[in-house]
N, C-alpha and C positions, 0 to 999 in steps of 0.2 A: 504493500500500500504506500510505499515511500513516494513513488512517482505521482500518486494521487494528491498527496500533501503538497508536493512541489507545484502541481498545477494550481492548487488553491492559493498558495503563497504568491506565485507569479501574477495571478489574476488580481489579487489585492494590491500588489505593488504597481501594476500598470494603471489601474483605475481606482485610486483611493477616493472614497467619498469625503466630502468636506469635513465631517465631524469625526472621522475615523481616529485621528490622533488625540482628540479630546475626550474620548469615551472613558468613563470611570468604571473600572472593572468591579469595584465594590458596590456600585449602584444596584439597587434592587430591580429585578425585571417586573414590568407592569403587565397586568392582564388587560389586553385590549380586546374589546368585543369584535366579533366578525362583522365585516362590512362588505356588502356586495357592490362592486363597481362595474358599470356597463359602459363600454367605449368601443369605438371602431378599431378593428384589428389593423395594425400597421402592416403594409404589404411592400415587397421589394420590386414587384413587377405588375404591370397592368393586368396580366393574365392570372395572377395569383388571387385566390378567393377562399372564403369559408362559406360552406353551404350548410345552413342550420337545418335541424330535423323538420321544422314546420313546412319545409318545401317538398318533402317526399313522404311523410308519414301518412298522407291521405291514401296512398296506394296500399291495399292490404294483401296483394298477391304473394308477397314474400320472396321476391327474386332480388337479391342484393345488387346484382349488376344493373338493374333498371335505374337505380338512382344516379348512375354515372352519366346518363344523358342530360342531366342538369348542368354538366360541365360543358361550356361552349366547345363544339367540335368533337365531342367524345361520343362514340357509338359502340355499343356492345351487343353482339348477336350470338345465338346458339348456332353451332355449325356441326353438330353430330347427328342430326335427325332425332332430337329428343334431349331433354334436359339431363344434367348429371355431371358432365365434366366442365372444365373452365370454358368461359365464353371466348369469342374472338373479339379483340379490341381494336378499334380504329381511332387514331388521334394524330393530328398534325402530319398527315401524309404517310403515316405508318400503318400498314397492316401489321400490328404488333403481335399477330397470332394470338397466343394465350398469355402474353405479357413480356415478350422479349425487350420491348422499349418503353414500357410503362411500369414504374415501381409502385407496388401496393404495400400498405402497412396497416396493422391493427394496433393502435396505441404504441406506435413506433416499432413493433415487431414485424420484420419482413415477411411477406406472404409469398412472393415469387420464389420458385424453386430452381436452383442451379443444376445443370447437367441432368435435367429430368428425362425420364424414359420417353415421354411423348413430345417434349419441346422445351427449348431453353427459356427459362424465366416463367415457366408454367405457374399461373396464378388463379387458383380456384377460390372464388369468393363465397361459395355456398355454405361455408362453416359460419358465416356471419348472420346473426338474426337482425334484420333491419331495424326493429323497434328498440334494440339496445344501443343504437348509434345516436349520439347527440349532435353529430355534425361531421362534415368532411373537410379536411384541409387539402386544398388543391394547389399544386405548384407545377407549372409547365416550364419546359426548358430545363437547363442545368445550371441555375444561377445561385443555388444555396449550398454551402459547404457540407451541411448535414446529410445530404442525399448523395448516394453513390451508385452502386450497380443497378442497371436497368432504367435509371431515371434520365433517359435521353429525351424522349418526347414529353415526359412529365412524371409526377409522383402524386399519389393519393393516399392520405392517411385517414382511416376510419377511427374516430374517437368514440369510445364507449362511455356510457353514463356511469356516474357513481351510484345514483339512486333514481327511482321513479317516485313521484309524489303520489301517484295512484297505481295500485296493482291492476293488472289486466288479465282477464280470462277471455279468450277469443276463439270462435269457431267459424270456419268459412267453408263453403262448398260451391262447386260450379260444374260446368260442362267437362266432358272427357274424364269423368270420375275424379275430378280434382277436389282435394280436401286439404285444409290447413288448420292446425290447432296451435294456440299460443298461450303460454303462461308467463307472466312477468310481474315480479313484486319485489319489494324491499323490506325484509323483516325488521331491520334496524336502520334508523335514519339519523341518529344523533352523532355521538362521538365516533362511533364505528358505523360507517355507511356500507350497506350491502345491496347487492343486486343479484337476483336469481332469475334465470330465464330458461325456458324450454320450448322447443318448436318441433312439430311433426308435420310432414308434408307428403302427399301422394298424388300422382297424376298419371293417367295413361296417354295424355296428349291426343292430338288429332290423327295419329298414325294408325294404319291398318295393323301394323305390328305393335301392339300395346307397349307404350313406353315403360310402364310399371316402375316409374321413378319414385323411389322412397328416400326421404331425407329425414334424419333426426339430429337435432342440435341441442346441446346443453351449455349453459354459461353460468359461472359463479364468480362474483367479484366482491372484494372487501377492501375498503379504503379507511385509513385512520391517520391520526396525527400524534405519533408517539411522544414527540418532544415539544409539541406546541407550534414550533416554527417549521416543521417538516410535514411531509405527506408521503405515506406508503400505501401503494395499491398493489394487490395481488389478484390475478385473474386466471381462471382455468376454463378451458372449453373442450368439448368433445363433439366430433362430427362423424356421422356414418351415412353413406349413400350407396345405392345400387340402382341400375337402370338398364333398359334395353334401348338400342339405337337403330334407326332406319338408315343411317349413313347418308353419304352424299350421292344422290342418284343421277344417272346420265339423262340429259335432256332428250336424247333420241329415243330412249325407252318410254318416256312419258308421251312424246309426240306421236309415236306409232301405236300407242295403246297397250304396250306390253305390260306396263305397271301403272297404277294410279299415281297421282301427284303426291299422295301420302303413303305410297307403297315402299317396298324395299327390294333390292336385289339379293342381299344376304341378310336374312332376318335374325341371324345369330349375333349381330353386333351388340355392344353394350359394355358395361364395366361396373366396378365397385371401388370404393375408397374409404379410408378411415384417416382422420386427422385429430390428434390430441395436442393441445398447447397449454403451456403454463408461462406466465410472464409476470415480472415484478417491475414496478416503476416507483422510483424514490427520488425526492429532492428535499434539500434543506436550505432554507433562506436565512442568512445571518443578518444581524442588525445593520451591517454596513453596506447593504445593497448587493451582496453576493449570493449566488445560488450554486450549491454542489448538487449534481445529479448523477444517478446511477440506475441503469436499467438492465435487466437480464431476461432471457427467454429460453425455452426449450420446446422442441416439437418432436412428435413421433408420427410417422406418415406411412401409409401403404396405398398402393394404386395398382389396379389391373384394368387394362383396356383391351377389348377385342374389336378389331376393325378390319375392313376389307374395302380398299379404294378401287383397285384395278380389276377385281372380280375373278377373271380367268386368264389374265394376260400372261402370267408366269407359270401357273399350274392349272392346266385344263381339266384335271381330274378332281382335285380337292379344293381348287380355288386359291385365291391369294390372301386369305385371311391371315392376320398376324396378331400376336399377343405382346403387349408392352407391360412390363412389370417394374415397379419402383418401390423400394423399401429404404427408408432413411431415418436417421436421427439428426436433428439440427440443434445447435446451441450457439449462443452468442449474447451480445449486449453492448453497452456503451457506458462510459464514465467521463465526467468532465466538470468544468467549473465556469460559471458565467459571472461577470462583474459589471455592474452599471455604476456610473459616477461621472467625473469630469477628468479629461485629459488635457492639460494645458488650458483649462478653463472652458473646454468644449464638451457639451453633453455627449457621452460616449458609452459604448457597451462592447465588451469583448468576451468571447467564449473560446475555450480550448478543450478539446476532448479527443477520445479515441474510440473507434468502433471495431468490433471483431465478430467473426462468424465462422463456424465450422460445420460442414455438411459431410456426414458419413453415409454413403449411398451404395446400394446394390441395385443396378439397373440391368434389365434383361430384355432382349427382343428375340422373337422366334415365330415361325409359322404355326398356324393352328387351323383346325377344321371343326366348326361348331363348338368352339371353346375347348377343344381337346388338343394338347400340344403335339406338334409334329417334328420338333427339333429346336435347334438354337442357332441364331445368327450372331448375336452379340450378348456377352455376359461379362459384366465388369463390376469390380469393386472400385469405388471412387472416394477419395478423401480430398476435399477441396476446402481451403481456408483462406480468409482474407483479413487484413489488418489495415485500418484507415484512421490515422491521426488527422485532425482538421483544426483550423483556426478561423474564427468568424469575428468580424469587427463592424461596428456601426458608429458613425459620427454625424453630428448635426451642428455644423459651424454657424448656421443662421436659420431662422424660423422657416425659410423657404427652400432650403437645400438639405438633403440627407444623402450620405454616402454609406453604402453597405457592401460587404464582400468578404473575401477570404481566400483560403487555399485548402485543398484536400489532397492527401496523398493516399495511394492505394498500393498494397502489396498482396499478390495472390500466389498461392502455391497449389499446384495440381499434381495429384498422385493417382494414377490409374493402373489397376492390375487386371489383366485379362484372366478370366476364369474358364475360358473355352479354347483349348489348344487346337481343336479341329475346325474352328470357325474360319471362314475365308477372310472376314474382317476382324482384325485383332487390335483394336486401339489399346495402347498401354504405354507407360513411361511416366517420367516426372519432368516438371518444368516450373519455372517461377517467372512472374511478370509484374511490372509495376507502372504506375502513372503518377504524375503531379498535375493537378487540375485547378487552375485559377478561376476565380469568380469576381465579378465587379458589377455594381448596380448604382445608378444615379437617379435620385428622385427629386423633382423640382416642384415647388408649390406647397400648399394650394394657392392658386390665384383664381378668383371668381369661381370658387368651388371646383377647381380643376387641378389635377396633378398630372405631371409628365414623367415618364419612366424611360430610361435607357439601360439596357442589360447586355452583359456578355458572360458566358460561362462555358466551360469545357466539362463534358460528362463522358459516360461510356456505358456500354453493356459488355459483360463478360461473355465469351463464347463457351460452348460446351467443353467440359474438361477432356472429353475424348478427342475433340478436335484439337485442343491445346496440346495434349500429349502426343498426338500424331504430327504436330508441328505443321499443320495445314496452312496456318496463317497466324497473325498475332492473336494471343489469347484474349486481349482486351481491345475492343473496337472503340476508339476515341471519337467523340462528337464535339462540334463547336456550334454554339447557339448564339444568335444575335436577336435582339428584340427592341422595339420602340413602341410605346403606346401611351394612352391617356385614359384617365377616369374622371368623370364629372358628375355632379349632382345639381343640375340647373334649377331644380325646384325644392332645394333644401335637403337636410339630412334624412327626413322621413319620406322623401319622394323617390322618383325613379333614378337609378344609377345607370349611366351609359359608359360603355367600355369599348375602345377601339385599339387593336394591336396589329402590328406588322412584324413578321419574324422570318428568320432564315436559319436552317440547320444543315451542316455538312457532317456526314458520317464517313469515317475512314474505311469501313468494310461492312458489307452486308453478309458476311460469312455466317452460315447457320449449319448446325448439325441436324440432319434430317432423321428424326427419331423413328419415323415410319420405315426407313430403309437402312438405318445404321451407317449412313455415309455423310460426308461433309460436302456442302455446296457453297462455292465461292461466287459471290455476285458483284464484288467490287465496290468502289466508292460511290456515294450518292449525294444529291443535294435536294433539299425540300425548302419551299418558301410559301408564304401565304399571308392572309389577313383574316382577322376575326372581329366580329361586331356582336355586342351583347347588350341587352337592356333587362334589368331586373328591379323589382320593387313595387310599391303601391302606386297605382296611377290615379285612382280616385275612389274615395269612400271604401266600399267593400271589394273593389277590384284590384288585383295584383297580377303582374305578368313576370315571366321568365322566358326570354327568347334569345336566340343567337343564330348567326349564320357565318359560315367559314368557307373560304376558298383556298385551295392548296394546289401547287404544282410540284409534283414529285418525279424526279428523273435520276437515272444513273448518270455519271459524269460523261458517258459517251453518247447521251441523248436518248437512250432506251427508256421506256416507261418502267416504273416500278409496279409490278403486278399487285393488284388489289388496293392500291392507294386511291382513296376517294378524292374527287376534285371538289365537290360541294357537299357540305352537311348542314343541316338546320334543325332547330328545335324551337318549339313554341308552346307555352302553357299559359292558360288564363285561369286564375283562381278567384272564386267568388264566395264570400262569406255572407250568405243570406240571413235575414232575420229568422228567429224561431229555431236556431240550432242546426241549420242546413248549410253544408259546405260542398261546393262543386269545383271540379277541376277538369278542364279539357286540354289534352296534350296532343301534339303532333310531332313526329320524328321523321326526318327525311335523310336518306342516304343517296347521294348522286351516282351517276355513271362512273365506273372505274374499270381500267384495263385489266384483263385477265392474263395477258402475256406481254412480253417486252415490246413486240412490234405493233401492239395496239390493234391487231386484226380481230381479236375477240374481246368483247366488253360485257360486263355485268350491267343489267338494266337498273335504273333508279327505282326507288320505292318510297312510299310514305305510309306511315302507320299512325292512326288516330285512336286515342284512348280516352275514356270518360270515367271519372271517379266521383262518387257521391258518398257523403257521410252525414248522418242525421242523428242528433241527440233526441232520443225518444222521451216524450213527456210523460214518463212513468215514474211515480214516486216509489222508491225502494227504501227499506229500512236502513240499508247500507249501500252507498255508491249510486251509480247511474248506468244507463244502458245506451248504447249506440248501435245503429244499423248502418251497414255500408254496402255499396254496390260498385263493382268494377267491370267495365266492358272494354276488353282489349280488341283492337282492330274494329272499331265502331262501324266503319264503312265497308267491312268485309272485303278488303282489298286482297287481290291475289299477288303475293310478293315472295321474294326469295331472301331469306335471312343471310345466307352465305352462298357464294358462287366461286367455282374454281374451273380451270381448264387443264385437262391432262388426258392421257390416253388410257382407255380401259377396253376390256373385251368381255362381251356377253357370251353366254353359253352357245348361242346360235351363230356366232361370228367366227370367221376364220383367222382374223388378225386383229390386233388392238386398233381402236379408232379414237382419234382425238376428238374431244367433245367437252361441252360445258357440263359440269356436275354441280348440283345445287341442293340446298336444304330448304324446303318450303317454309314460308312464314306461317304462323298460326292464323287460322281463319277467325271470324268473330267468335269471341269467347266471353261468356257472362259468368261472373262469380260474385257471390254475396255472402253476408254473414252477420253475426251479432258479437258485440264486445261488451263485457261487464267490467266497469271500472270501480274498484273498491278501495 
């Protein structure tokens, strides 16, 4: 712990508060009553924001990824022909697949999984119970030193509550045999704050091959203040899910009537997963404006996925089904010290800290027929570790100017051991790689309720450990982000907030490890640039809006298109709080045309999805608590749309050779879901 003490001492010397030298150590500590202070959150970039729970709790369907569409330019879709595994994420010209270029956190604990059997940065959010989240911290680009791996396009932190003021028992049901049950309550709310939550979910989906998606979640959290000036929070979660999938079906098979739009070529697809997590968050605030913080986490994870993309292209007898298996234990955390005060008379803040993480992984890939193994293609033990010291500083030399930035260093070690001596592909070996990443932010204003932002930052995503061990390319792909934007509130602090941002991002390498094949694919350097416009807040009386539109141009440096990168995305929501306890929300999500291959000869069509949510406080007098009824209609206009689209070659059982074609996952048709909630 010596180096922790050194960090604290350095912080105090760099930023001494005015009264630090005059403090009387013999003076008695005073008991100060707790005071709630509400203020605007300081941001370093125009694209940075905090999304409070009131903007998404109206939706009762219980899909955590749905709240991401409140982030300008962020789209999340299912792409396995049924719920269960991680969504496909789109942000800032990235088809981030399951999370390669978007970092997700829960109370600071990383969610993305390195060297995952199915895809690098795999981020399954289904272990999160939406009602336990008090808000989302959203950071785009790579401008903050506290964010590292996968935070190229952005980072999202799900912040859980400490308590709920009202317990909740909720039951919901709807079409396609969909059911959801929720329990949420706080047994203790005083000196020790507690939160207990449980969720059960089941749905068959609209598919002819029933999805049979079952999800169970548990969460327990305890928060206390052992020394009065500190806060300790301990959280544990458990998640279990299993599902059937209809896969990505070829357009030609639907067009000629061989299968229905919601049918399947291989009905044996699907999977199962378990995730258990434990995390501890602690901070101590000293009287001189300093804060010591320490956070730790541990996770146990299992994953099995049965998939078949190409059907009979490689094996005309058994088909091309394959099984991906992942077993891992993750541990890590961070520790550091923050000091606020004055440096040479200038209001300042400085933070020094270090983050570490270790993934102990067993990943396997092999062919299968109807979920029965037929052999092994890749079987690896992986030990991947990272260490990241960082420094962050902020200065405000004048009321109208603020400077923020810092530097982050990354050191990765990759150790891969091949467990299959007879496999044709045998990734194995050891390597080490590191980066130094500068960050800089300039904030000007406010003038006339307007702030201007200029940002620069370097980030990265790690490549799969098996790619790193094979020395296919650099283990760490550096990115450079540039951003300029403004935020204004022309109608006052309680009115509409308008945001405009222009940005550019250069990525060193689009190298990916293709978990479906056990091979490395090198796609070269790329450039993405775009603009974002957003408006959110109350417009008049009971009416509030949250809307955004983004335009992106994404290309490889040779001019080729980046497959699946959307050009235009948009989102709009109108929220109305009617009298007599009724609240309504109308939402529309738009995903524009996007190229499916580099030469732009095949494109995925655009789509729009409109949803309606209603929640009504029932005028029923109960001995304890109150009742609410809710209704959710997804795809209100019953639009025929495709959640995910890809272009590759596959072979059906009646075809002589593989055929290049569009393969897609159909979007959900109109779905009605409703239920009751008792608040006690």
